[in-house]
C-alpha positions as CSV (number, residue, x, y, z in Angstrom):
1,X,0.0,0.0,0.0
2,X,1.2,3.5,-0.8
3,X,0.5,6.7,1.2
4,X,-1.7,8.0,-1.7
5,X,-3.8,4.8,-1.4
6,X,-4.4,5.6,2.3
7,X,-5.4,9.1,1.4
8,X,-7.7,8.0,-1.4
9,X,-9.3,5.3,0.8
10,X,-10.1,7.9,3.5
11,X,-11.4,10.3,0.8
12,X,-13.8,7.6,-0.4
13,X,-15.0,7.0,3.2
14,X,-15.6,10.8,3.7
15,X,-17.4,11.1,0.5
16,X,-19.7,8.2,1.4
17,X,-20.5,9.9,4.7
18,X,-21.2,13.3,3.2
19,X,-18.3,15.0,4.9
20,X,-16.7,18.2,3.6
21,X,-12.9,17.6,3.1
22,X,-10.0,18.7,1.0
23,X,-6.4,17.5,0.4
24,X,-3.1,19.1,1.1
25,X,-4.2,22.6,2.2
26,X,-1.1,24.8,2.9
27,X,-1.3,26.2,6.4
28,X,2.2,27.6,7.0
29,X,3.1,25.3,9.8
30,X,2.2,22.2,7.8
31,X,0.2,20.6,5.0
32,X,-2.3,17.9,6.2
33,X,-2.9,15.1,3.8
34,X,-6.6,15.5,4.6
35,X,-8.5,18.3,6.3
36,X,-12.2,17.8,7.0
37,X,-15.0,19.8,8.6
38,X,-18.3,18.8,10.1
39,X,-20.9,21.4,11.1
40,X,-19.6,24.7,9.6
41,X,-22.1,26.9,7.7
42,X,-22.0,26.4,4.0
43,X,-22.2,30.1,3.6
44,X,-18.9,30.8,5.2
45,X,-17.1,33.5,3.2
46,X,-13.8,32.1,1.8
47,X,-10.7,33.9,3.0
48,X,-7.2,32.5,2.4
49,X,-5.1,35.5,3.5
50,X,-4.0,35.3,7.2
51,X,-2.9,39.0,7.2
52,X,-6.3,40.1,5.8
53,X,-8.1,38.1,8.5
54,X,-5.9,39.6,11.2
55,X,-6.8,43.1,10.1
56,X,-10.4,42.2,10.1
57,X,-10.0,40.8,13.7
58,X,-8.4,44.1,14.7
59,X,-11.2,46.2,13.2
60,X,-13.8,43.9,14.9
61,X,-12.2,44.4,18.3
62,X,-12.0,48.2,17.9
63,X,-15.4,48.4,16.3
64,X,-14.3,51.7,14.7
65,X,-10.7,52.5,13.6
66,X,-8.7,54.5,11.1
67,X,-6.3,53.8,8.2
68,X,-3.5,55.2,10.4
69,X,-4.3,53.0,13.4
70,X,-4.2,49.9,11.1
71,X,-1.0,51.1,9.6
72,X,0.7,51.5,13.0
73,X,-0.7,48.3,14.3
74,X,0.6,46.1,11.4
75,X,3.5,48.3,10.3
76,X,2.5,48.5,6.6
77,X,2.1,51.4,4.2
78,X,-1.2,53.3,3.9
79,X,-1.5,52.1,0.3
80,X,-1.4,48.5,1.6
81,X,-3.9,49.4,4.3
82,X,-6.3,50.8,1.7
83,X,-5.9,47.7,-0.5
84,X,-6.9,45.4,2.4
85,X,-9.7,47.6,3.5
86,X,-11.2,47.7,0.0
87,X,-11.2,43.9,-0.1
88,X,-13.0,43.7,3.3
89,X,-15.5,46.4,2.2
90,X,-16.3,44.4,-1.0
91,X,-16.9,41.3,1.2
92,X,-19.3,43.4,3.3
93,X,-17.3,43.0,6.5
94,X,-16.5,46.7,7.0
95,X,-17.9,50.1,5.9
96,X,-15.4,52.9,5.0
97,X,-15.9,56.6,5.0
98,X,-13.0,58.9,4.4
99,X,-10.2,57.1,6.4
100,X,-12.5,55.6,9.0
101,X,-13.2,51.9,9.0
102,X,-16.3,50.5,10.9
103,X,-17.0,46.8,11.4
104,X,-20.5,45.8,10.2
105,X,-20.3,42.1,10.4
106,X,-18.6,40.0,13.2
107,X,-16.8,37.2,11.4
108,X,-15.8,35.8,14.8
109,X,-19.3,34.7,15.5
110,X,-19.3,32.5,12.4
111,X,-20.3,28.8,12.9
112,X,-17.1,26.9,12.2
113,X,-18.2,23.4,13.3
114,X,-15.5,20.8,14.0
115,X,-12.3,20.8,11.9
116,X,-10.0,17.7,11.8
117,X,-6.6,17.2,10.2
118,X,-5.2,13.8,9.2
119,X,-1.5,12.9,8.4
120,X,-1.1,9.6,6.4
121,X,2.0,7.5,6.8
122,X,3.0,3.9,5.9
123,X,5.5,3.3,8.7
124,X,6.9,6.5,10.2
125,X,4.4,6.9,13.1
126,X,6.8,9.1,15.1
127,X,7.2,11.6,12.3
128,X,3.5,11.5,11.6
129,X,2.8,12.2,15.3
130,X,5.0,15.2,15.3
131,X,3.5,16.6,12.1
132,X,0.0,16.0,13.4
133,X,0.8,18.0,16.6
134,X,1.5,21.1,14.4
135,X,-2.0,20.9,13.0
136,X,-3.5,21.5,16.4
137,X,-3.0,25.2,16.1
138,X,-5.7,25.3,13.3
139,X,-7.7,22.1,13.9
140,X,-9.9,21.0,16.8
141,X,-8.5,17.4,16.4
142,X,-5.6,15.7,14.6
143,X,-5.1,12.1,13.6
144,X,-2.5,10.0,11.9
145,X,-3.7,7.3,9.5
146,X,-1.8,4.1,8.8
147,X,-2.4,0.6,7.2
148,X,-4.2,-1.7,9.6
149,X,-1.4,-4.3,9.5
150,X,1.1,-1.7,10.9
151,X,-0.9,-0.3,13.7
152,X,0.5,-2.9,16.2
153,X,4.0,-1.3,15.8
154,X,2.8,2.1,17.1
155,X,3.7,3.1,20.7
156,X,0.3,4.5,21.6
157,X,1.5,6.1,24.9
158,X,3.1,9.0,22.9
159,X,-0.2,9.6,21.1
160,X,-2.2,9.6,24.4
161,X,0.2,12.1,25.8
162,X,0.0,14.4,22.8
163,X,-3.7,14.0,22.1
164,X,-3.2,12.8,18.6
165,X,-5.7,10.1,17.4
166,X,-4.9,7.0,15.4
167,X,-6.9,5.7,12.4
168,X,-6.5,2.2,10.8
169,X,-7.1,1.9,7.1
170,X,-7.7,-1.3,5.2
171,X,-9.4,-0.8,1.8
172,X,-12.3,1.5,2.2
173,X,-12.6,0.5,5.9
174,X,-11.5,3.3,8.2
175,X,-11.5,2.5,11.9
176,X,-10.6,4.7,14.9
177,X,-8.0,2.9,17.1
178,X,-7.4,5.8,19.4
179,X,-9.6,8.8,19.9
180,X,-8.1,12.3,19.6
181,X,-8.2,14.9,22.3
182,X,-9.6,18.3,21.6
183,X,-6.9,20.9,21.0
184,X,-6.4,23.7,23.5
185,X,-4.2,25.7,21.1
186,X,-6.5,26.0,18.1
187,X,-6.5,29.6,17.0
188,X,-9.9,30.9,15.6
189,X,-8.2,32.9,12.8
190,X,-6.3,29.9,11.5
191,X,-9.3,27.6,12.0
192,X,-11.4,30.1,9.9
193,X,-8.8,30.0,7.2
194,X,-8.7,26.3,6.8
195,X,-12.4,25.8,7.3
196,X,-13.3,28.3,4.6
197,X,-10.8,26.6,2.3
198,X,-12.4,23.2,3.0
199,X,-15.9,24.6,2.3
200,X,-14.8,26.4,-0.8
201,X,-13.1,23.3,-2.3
202,X,-16.0,20.9,-1.5
203,X,-19.1,22.9,-2.3
204,X,-20.8,20.0,-4.1
205,X,-20.6,17.9,-0.9
206,X,-23.1,20.3,0.6
207,X,-25.8,18.5,-1.4
208,X,-25.1,15.1,0.3
209,X,-26.7,14.0,3.5
210,X,-24.3,13.8,6.4
211,X,-24.3,10.3,7.8
212,X,-23.1,8.9,11.2
213,X,-19.3,8.4,11.0
214,X,-16.3,7.7,13.2
215,X,-15.9,11.4,13.9
216,X,-19.5,11.9,15.1
217,X,-18.7,11.6,18.8
218,X,-16.1,14.5,18.5
219,X,-18.8,16.8,17.1
220,X,-21.0,16.2,20.1
221,X,-18.5,17.4,22.7
């Protein structure tokens, strides 16, 4: 079995269960093989620029601010500030008059559901565990996925300590061997970025009925 086969088998499982997912989304600290979301609103506005989202967060916290305040906060030029603010205005997140920027929509009340990242490996479970731990800054849960015949070689104690879950994959059968622990370091801004990317890349999945799956218990906690 190849790593791509593990990924494809999990993809098939997720498709059958009506779960939104995407492959290899770049998130700065890492690129999960699979990122999935359960429960986020399908009308989440896509945003893939961390800096833009950070500026929006600043405006939301201030409620009303100016171009110069944004410039001083983020140490960028006024021209750059105007470019970002224009984008936010077009997305109906802010209203601009002269150089005053007012928040009109609180993006941080958006329903993001549960986001899960998965790292697939054939044998290197230690490396997979380390990579999965990086995903906890933008995911609620993180797992590694390995062939079922190799699971017995994993030292589960390290996964229990780090909160990383373990999935066994054999054909289209995906089984949870060890449940993941919810991240206490997941940052809303980063979670919004990856969730909006997942929703944007799997719009057609919204037409499918979500069925009970191995991740269902995580969405109830």
